[in-house]
C-alpha positions as CSV (number, residue, x, y, z in Angstrom):
1,M,90.3,113.9,109.6
2,T,90.7,114.3,106.0
3,T,93.2,112.4,103.9
4,T,94.7,112.9,100.5
5,P,93.2,110.4,97.5
6,L,95.3,108.0,96.6
7,A,95.3,109.0,93.1
8,D,96.9,112.3,94.4
9,R,99.1,111.0,97.3
10,A,101.3,109.0,94.2
11,T,102.1,112.2,93.0
12,A,103.4,113.8,96.5
13,V,106.4,113.5,98.1
14,A,106.8,111.8,101.8
15,A,110.4,112.0,102.1
16,R,113.6,113.4,99.8
17,A,117.4,113.5,99.9
18,T,118.9,116.2,98.1
19,E,122.8,116.0,97.0
20,L,122.9,113.9,100.2
21,S,126.4,113.0,101.3
22,K,127.9,110.5,104.5
23,V,131.8,110.5,105.1
24,Y,133.4,108.5,107.8
25,G,136.6,109.5,108.9
26,Q,139.7,111.6,107.1
27,G,142.6,111.4,105.5
28,E,143.7,108.0,104.4
29,T,140.8,106.7,107.0
30,R,138.2,108.6,104.8
31,V,135.6,106.5,103.5
32,V,132.7,108.1,101.0
33,A,129.6,105.7,102.1
34,L,127.1,108.3,100.4
35,D,128.1,110.3,97.5
36,R,125.3,113.4,96.7
37,V,122.7,111.2,96.6
38,T,119.0,112.9,95.3
39,V,115.9,110.8,95.6
40,D,112.4,111.1,96.2
41,F,110.4,108.6,97.8
42,R,106.9,109.0,96.9
43,Q,103.6,108.5,99.1
44,A,101.6,105.6,98.7
45,Q,104.8,103.7,96.9
46,F,106.4,100.9,98.3
47,T,110.2,101.3,97.2
48,A,113.1,98.8,97.3
49,I,116.8,99.8,97.8
50,M,119.1,97.4,96.7
51,G,123.0,97.0,96.5
52,P,126.1,95.3,96.8
53,S,127.9,95.3,100.5
54,G,129.5,98.5,101.4
55,S,127.4,100.3,98.6
56,G,125.3,102.8,101.1
57,K,121.9,101.4,100.6
58,S,121.7,100.9,104.6
59,T,123.2,104.2,105.1
60,L,120.8,106.1,102.6
61,M,117.6,104.7,104.9
62,H,119.1,105.5,108.0
63,C,120.3,109.0,107.3
64,V,116.8,109.6,105.4
65,A,114.7,108.0,108.5
66,G,116.2,110.1,111.0
67,L,118.4,107.4,112.2
68,D,122.1,108.7,111.7
69,S,123.3,112.3,111.0
70,F,124.8,113.1,107.5
71,S,127.9,115.0,106.2
72,A,126.6,117.5,103.3
73,G,122.9,117.8,101.6
74,S,119.6,117.9,102.8
75,V,116.8,115.5,104.0
76,R,112.9,116.2,104.3
77,I,109.9,114.3,105.5
78,G,107.0,116.4,103.9
79,D,108.0,119.6,104.8
80,T,110.2,119.4,107.4
81,E,114.0,119.4,107.3
82,L,115.8,117.3,109.1
83,G,119.0,119.5,109.3
84,S,117.3,121.9,111.1
85,L,116.2,119.7,113.7
86,K,117.3,119.8,117.3
87,D,118.1,116.2,119.3
88,K,114.3,116.3,120.6
89,Q,112.4,117.6,117.4
90,L,114.2,114.6,115.9
91,T,112.8,112.2,118.7
92,K,109.5,113.5,118.4
93,L,109.7,113.4,114.3
94,R,110.8,110.1,114.5
95,R,107.8,108.8,117.0
96,D,105.2,110.5,115.4
97,K,105.6,110.5,111.4
98,I,107.8,107.5,111.1
99,G,107.3,104.0,111.4
100,F,110.4,101.3,112.3
101,I,110.7,97.3,110.9
102,F,114.0,95.9,111.3
103,Q,115.6,92.6,110.9
104,A,115.4,91.8,114.4
105,F,111.7,92.0,116.0
106,N,112.5,94.6,118.8
107,L,109.3,93.2,120.7
108,L,109.3,93.8,124.4
109,P,109.2,90.2,125.8
110,T,106.9,91.2,129.1
111,L,104.3,92.7,126.7
112,T,101.9,91.0,124.9
113,A,101.0,91.6,121.4
114,L,98.8,94.3,121.3
115,E,100.7,95.9,124.1
116,N,103.6,96.0,121.6
117,I,102.0,97.3,118.7
118,T,100.2,100.2,120.9
119,L,103.7,100.9,123.0
120,P,105.0,103.9,120.8
121,M,101.5,105.6,120.9
122,D,101.8,104.7,124.5
123,I,104.9,106.4,125.3
124,A,103.7,109.3,123.5
125,G,100.5,109.6,125.4
126,R,98.2,109.2,122.5
127,K,95.4,107.0,122.3
128,P,95.3,104.8,118.9
129,D,92.3,105.3,116.4
130,K,90.5,101.8,116.9
131,Q,89.1,101.6,113.8
132,W,92.5,102.2,112.1
133,L,94.5,99.6,114.7
134,D,91.4,97.2,114.1
135,T,92.1,97.6,110.0
136,V,95.9,96.9,110.7
137,I,95.3,94.1,113.2
138,G,92.7,92.2,110.6
139,M,95.1,92.9,107.6
140,I,97.9,91.0,109.5
141,G,95.8,88.2,110.9
142,L,96.4,88.3,114.7
143,A,93.3,88.8,116.0
144,D,93.4,85.9,118.0
145,R,96.9,86.0,118.9
146,L,96.9,89.6,120.9
147,S,97.1,88.5,124.3
148,H,100.2,86.1,123.3
149,R,103.6,87.3,124.2
150,P,106.6,87.4,122.0
151,S,107.7,83.9,123.1
152,Q,104.3,82.6,122.5
153,L,104.7,83.6,118.9
154,S,106.6,82.2,115.8
155,G,109.3,84.2,114.1
156,G,106.7,85.0,111.4
157,Q,103.9,86.0,114.0
158,Q,106.5,88.3,115.7
159,Q,107.4,90.2,112.9
160,R,103.9,90.4,111.6
161,V,103.4,92.0,115.5
162,A,106.2,94.5,114.1
163,V,104.7,95.4,111.0
164,A,101.3,96.3,112.8
165,R,103.5,98.6,115.1
166,A,105.0,100.6,112.8
167,L,101.8,100.8,111.0
168,A,99.4,101.5,114.1
169,S,100.6,105.1,114.5
170,R,100.0,105.6,110.9
171,P,103.3,107.4,110.0
172,D,103.9,109.3,107.1
173,I,106.5,106.6,106.0
174,I,108.0,103.2,107.3
175,F,111.1,102.0,106.8
176,G,112.0,98.3,107.0
177,D,115.9,97.5,107.2
178,E,116.0,93.8,105.7
179,P,112.6,93.0,107.6
180,T,112.4,89.6,106.3
181,G,116.0,88.5,106.9
182,N,115.7,86.4,109.9
183,L,112.1,84.7,108.6
184,D,111.6,81.2,106.2
185,S,110.7,82.2,102.8
186,R,107.0,81.2,103.8
187,S,106.8,83.9,106.7
188,G,109.3,86.4,104.9
189,A,106.4,86.2,101.9
190,E,103.5,86.7,104.5
191,V,105.5,89.9,106.0
192,L,106.2,91.6,102.5
193,G,102.7,90.9,101.1
194,F,101.3,92.5,104.4
195,L,103.7,95.4,103.8
196,R,102.6,95.7,99.8
197,N,98.9,95.8,101.1
198,S,99.7,98.4,103.4
199,V,100.9,100.4,100.2
200,R,97.9,99.7,98.2
201,E,95.0,99.6,100.3
202,L,95.7,101.4,103.1
203,G,97.8,104.6,101.4
204,Q,101.1,103.7,103.4
205,T,104.5,104.4,101.9
206,V,106.9,102.0,102.6
207,V,110.6,102.1,101.7
208,M,112.8,98.9,102.4
209,V,116.3,97.7,102.1
210,T,117.1,94.5,101.0
211,H,119.7,91.9,99.1
212,D,116.8,89.8,98.3
213,P,115.4,89.7,94.7
214,V,112.4,88.0,95.6
215,A,111.7,90.5,98.2
216,A,112.8,93.2,96.2
217,A,109.9,91.9,93.6
218,Y,107.2,93.0,96.2
219,A,107.9,96.6,95.9
220,D,107.0,99.1,92.9
221,R,110.2,100.4,92.2
222,V,113.9,99.3,93.1
223,I,116.5,101.8,93.2
224,F,120.2,100.5,93.1
225,L,122.9,101.8,95.1
226,A,126.9,101.1,94.0
227,D,129.9,103.0,95.5
228,G,127.4,105.3,97.7
229,R,125.9,106.8,94.2
230,I,122.5,105.6,92.9
231,V,123.1,104.0,89.3
232,D,119.9,102.6,88.9
233,E,116.2,102.1,89.3
234,L,113.3,99.7,87.8
235,Y,109.7,100.3,88.2
236,E,107.3,97.2,88.4
237,P,110.1,94.8,89.3
238,T,110.1,90.9,89.2
239,A,112.3,88.6,90.6
240,D,114.1,87.8,86.9
241,S,114.3,91.4,86.2
242,V,116.0,92.5,89.5
243,L,118.4,89.4,89.6
244,D,119.6,90.4,85.9
245,R,120.2,94.2,86.9
246,M,122.5,92.5,89.9
247,K,124.2,90.8,87.4
248,R,125.1,93.3,85.5
249,F,126.6,95.5,88.1
250,D,128.2,92.5,89.3
251,A,130.0,92.0,86.0
252,K,130.9,95.5,85.8
253,G,132.6,95.3,88.8
254,R,134.8,92.0,87.8
255,T,135.6,94.3,84.6
256,S,136.6,97.6,86.1
């Protein structure tokens, strides 16, 4: 299997939303969750999505990841337009091209860590690439815990299993929705470090929704949403620079 060099991947687009809108309800109950959002998520890049509650950040991620429908506009994963897919085709795309990490670990309690990691591929009837799987397991540091069930693992270890599960099928893009929300600061830092390393060392593409400036600082880029629109972006973020941007948005909200 041939792979694109990382230098070339950095300029390629893993996912793209164009004039994307999501509207709930009608008349007086009408709510615009996304208002004509256009954004690219580039390959081999770690992007964090931030914004106040109700800004549309989770809605954007869910629409781009094919987990939710959208009202207007378009979404592409690679060259595939999601709006043109039927339900079975969309399910197959999510299974084959996309990895997911959520705040809840979503591990099956009756399976071992290794069985949880390979479960999506087992369901699809595909054998994992052993070399890639060994690389992923080595990166998350759980080689000695693979035979343990989730109840025998700490929260941080369970989320590392979830990260490995998302990486194991070598998807085109990984989406994380507050992936460290249930973890203490140390475990959260470990998981974020693994995600960052998967981008820098393995060439993965990661898009993460978070409310935490410290978590966002692990990303290469942060995009900020407010009222369903992208209002700013920041490259090479630090926790302080992210917090400063967020304070500015809060100040605008109080004075408008």
